[in-house]
C-alpha positions in Angstrom: 28.1 -16.5 5.2 26.0 -18.4 7.8 24.3 -17.1 10.9 24.3 -19.3 13.9 22.3 -18.8 17.1 24.2 -18.5 20.4 24.5 -21.8 22.3 22.2 -20.6 25.2 19.2 -19.8 22.9 18.0 -23.3 22.1 14.3 -23.4 21.6 12.3 -26.6 21.8 8.8 -26.7 20.4 6.5 -29.2 22.1 3.1 -29.6 20.7 0.4 -31.6 22.3 -2.6 -33.1 20.5 -6.1 -32.6 21.8 -6.2 -36.2 23.0 -3.1 -35.6 25.1 -4.6 -32.4 26.7 -7.9 -34.2 27.4 -6.1 -37.2 28.9 -4.1 -34.9 31.2 -7.2 -32.9 32.2 -9.2 -36.1 33.0 -6.3 -37.6 34.9 -5.5 -34.5 37.0 -8.9 -32.9 37.1 -9.9 -29.3 36.3 -12.1 -27.0 38.4 -13.6 -23.8 37.0 -15.4 -21.5 39.4 -17.1 -18.2 39.0 -19.6 -15.9 40.6 -22.0 -13.6 38.9 -23.6 -10.8 40.9 -26.1 -8.4 39.7 -26.5 -5.2 41.8 -28.6 -2.1 41.5 -27.7 0.8 43.6 -25.7 -1.4 46.1 -28.7 -3.8 46.4 -27.8 -7.3 45.4 -30.6 -8.6 43.1 -29.1 -11.9 41.9 -26.1 -14.1 42.7 -25.2 -17.1 40.6 -22.4 -19.3 41.7 -21.0 -21.6 39.0 -18.7 -24.5 39.8 -17.6 -26.9 37.1 -15.5 -30.0 37.7 -14.0 -31.9 34.7 -12.4 -35.2 35.7 -12.4 -38.9 35.0 -14.8 -41.1 36.9 -11.8 -42.6 38.9 -10.5 -39.1 39.8 -13.9 -37.9 40.8 -14.3 -40.9 43.1 -10.9 -40.1 44.6 -12.2 -36.6 45.4 -15.3 -38.1 47.0 -17.8 -37.3 44.3 -19.9 -40.3 43.4 -23.5 -38.9 43.4 -24.3 -40.7 40.1 -24.1 -44.1 41.8 -27.0 -43.4 44.1 -29.1 -41.2 41.8 -31.7 -43.4 40.1 -31.8 -41.2 37.0 -28.2 -42.1 36.2 -28.4 -45.9 36.8 -29.2 -48.2 34.0 -32.1 -50.5 34.8 -33.8 -53.4 33.0 -37.4 -52.6 32.1 -39.0 -49.3 33.0 -37.1 -46.4 34.6 -38.2 -45.1 38.0 -39.8 -42.1 36.4 -41.9 -44.3 34.0 -43.0 -46.5 36.9 -44.0 -43.4 39.0 -45.9 -42.0 36.0 -47.8 -45.3 35.5 -48.7 -45.4 39.2 -49.9 -41.8 39.1 -52.1 -42.5 36.0 -53.6 -45.5 37.7 -54.3 -43.6 40.9 -55.9 -40.7 38.9 -58.1 -43.2 37.1 -59.3 -44.7 40.4 -60.0 -41.2 41.9 -61.9 -40.1 38.8 -64.0 -43.2 38.8 -64.8 -42.7 42.4 -65.8 -39.1 41.9 -68.1 -40.2 39.0 -69.7 -42.9 41.1 -68.3 -45.7 39.1 -66.6 -48.6 40.8 -62.8 -48.6 40.5 -61.1 -51.6 38.8 -59.9 -52.9 42.1 -63.5 -52.9 43.5 -64.9 -54.6 40.4 -62.9 -57.8 41.1 -65.1 -58.6 44.1 -68.9 -58.6 44.2 -70.7 -55.6 45.9 -71.6 -56.1 49.5 -75.4 -56.1 48.9 -75.1 -59.1 46.4 -73.3 -61.4 48.8 
């Protein structure tokens, strides 16, 4: 005795791998949005808005998002990064200011003779 399913009850099982799902999400894009509000006796104390976009670089550019191309922290550079250059400049400026406040000539002033010796 054999049991057969009716003709209209065909089931297809389609499984997708993680790589397939990730490829589809990056190709189409995915937006997750949420709001968190903390209230105490009808007084809003804190509101946090969370927006997350997951997409490929190409899809993000199609949507008009390309902030990483103009942000210096995300661009690869030869040599020092912008933050490292700014830090070096600030250290140099601080050293000049400290030497002036102590009455010592700064390194830039030392390269030329003082006015009274000319």
